[in-house]
Legacy VTK file of the C-alpha trace (Angstrom):
# vtk DataFile Version 3.0
C-alpha trace
ASCII
DATASET POLYDATA
POINTS 69 float
9.810 -3.849 2.640
12.429 -4.449 -0.293
15.154 -7.438 0.930
14.044 -9.750 3.184
14.644 -13.054 4.067
12.492 -16.373 5.225
13.674 -18.661 8.044
11.686 -21.294 8.997
10.907 -23.546 12.437
9.374 -26.871 13.402
10.530 -25.653 17.278
10.144 -21.803 17.077
13.908 -22.000 18.920
15.941 -23.986 15.896
15.468 -21.344 12.261
19.093 -22.812 10.851
19.386 -21.295 7.299
17.672 -19.423 5.172
15.091 -21.054 2.797
14.083 -18.608 0.432
15.368 -14.698 -0.161
15.104 -12.336 -1.920
13.856 -8.235 -3.505
10.297 -7.253 -3.569
10.140 -4.828 -6.387
8.670 -1.626 -5.119
4.830 -2.440 -5.710
1.184 -2.825 -3.758
1.330 -6.490 -6.474
0.812 -9.338 -4.404
4.632 -10.573 -4.916
5.358 -14.523 -5.221
8.505 -15.738 -1.986
9.581 -19.061 -3.325
11.291 -21.110 -0.874
14.900 -22.817 -2.649
13.880 -26.394 -1.087
10.370 -27.988 -0.267
10.224 -27.124 4.522
8.066 -28.719 7.081
7.805 -25.890 9.140
4.997 -24.839 11.696
6.854 -21.562 12.204
7.909 -18.826 9.685
10.147 -15.566 10.169
10.152 -12.822 7.573
13.555 -11.075 7.883
13.959 -7.309 6.461
17.119 -6.326 5.276
16.228 -3.084 3.508
13.504 -0.923 2.620
12.747 1.490 -0.939
12.522 4.218 1.112
15.746 3.399 3.339
13.787 4.200 6.477
14.107 1.807 9.659
10.536 0.473 9.326
8.018 -2.577 6.864
4.769 -2.990 6.575
3.528 -6.507 5.602
-0.723 -6.534 4.773
-0.655 -9.814 4.472
1.354 -13.574 4.109
-0.291 -16.068 2.776
1.468 -19.575 3.234
0.883 -21.714 0.468
1.940 -25.968 0.283
2.643 -27.777 -2.755
2.188 -31.662 -2.279
LINES 1 70
69 0 1 2 3 4 5 6 7 8 9 10 11 12 13 14 15 16 17 18 19 20 21 22 23 24 25 26 27 28 29 30 31 32 33 34 35 36 37 38 39 40 41 42 43 44 45 46 47 48 49 50 51 52 53 54 55 56 57 58 59 60 61 62 63 64 65 66 67 68
């Protein structure tokens, strides 16, 4: 996965604008995504826009959501 957007929803139907977007490095290291601003949500949607291999596939091994209070 290279370029991405992250959306959040409270009901799983209304997604609104991306809360984060960016580009992942081509690395197996842990990478962080910070939201543009705090968001309340029940669902997260990760949209892959491009890959480092120019293929039509992507893989994610783990996603941790860390709340900030």
